[in-house]
N, C-alpha and C positions, 0 to 999 in steps of 0.2 A: 709812939714816932718821936717822941723828945731826944728818945734813946740813942734812936737812931741817928738825929742829928747831929749826937754830941760824939757818934764814935765817929765819926765821920769828920769829925773837927776834929777831932783826937790826938793833938800830934806828942808822939813819943821819941826824945832823941836816943834811945837805948834802941830803941827798936831801928831806928836810920840806922844810928853807927852796927847793927849787926847786919843790916841788910849790905853795906858797902863793904863790911869783908865779906859775905859771902856771891857776892857781887866782882868783887875784888879775886878771889882763892878756889870756887868752885869753876871749875873743867876737867865735866868727864871727858873729855878726852888726852891730859896728863899724862895721866899711868899709859896714856900707848901710844907714847910718842906724839902722842897730839891729830893720831886716826878716830877718825868718827867712825869712821868705818871696823875696825878689831873695838873697840867700845862696842858701836853695834852687836857686834860678833858674839859678846859672850851675853847680852839680853837675850831672855829664854823663859821668858811672861810676858805677857799679855798688857798694853801702858794706854794712858789717855795720856795727850802734853796736851797744855793749857796754856797760849798765849795771848800777847794780845799787840795787831799791827800799831796801837799807839801809844808801846811799853819803849819812855826816851832813854831806859838807866839799863835795860836787856835789851839788847838787839834777839827779835825773835828770827833771827834768821837760820842761829845755830839747829835750834829748839824743832826748826822743817827741818831744815834739809834731818837732822837725829832722826825722828816721826818714821822722815822717809823709807832709813834706810832701816827701821825695825820696822813698816807698811803696815806700819799704828794707826789710831784716830788723833786728829788734832782740832780742837776745838781754836778755833782764830776767832779773839773775838778784834770790835774793833772799836774799845770805849774811851772817850778822849781822859777819864780816869790814869792813865799809862797805867805805872807799876802796881797802882793800888786798883786794878781792874776787879779785882777776887772782894771787891768790897762794892761795888758797884755791878757787880754782873751775878749777884749771890743765886739767883733763882737762874738765871744761864745756866750757870755753874753746874750747880747744883743737880738740876735735870741731868744733865751731859756723865757727872759721876755715874747717875742713878741708874739711868738707860745703860751706862758702861759694865756696872755691873749687873745690871741685867743677865749678860750678853754669857 
């Protein structure tokens, strides 16, 4: 229990810097002239898209649009943990990934 609390409270400045860099540089459509449609056209593997409606660092709208283009599953979280929902929703995400991999 104490370890879990410590992990949730732990702040790593390097992680924050890398997260910011990723947010600013990762654009799946950039190599396709900004076209999500063209980017989706080259994806030929199953995918599970995980978003959090309460993520105020990364707007989930583009991920939802991309998932629709892929005609794939979306796990929509609605967690007050924001961009760190993966920490708060481990059980839900773990179950969804497990189910996805069993298909």
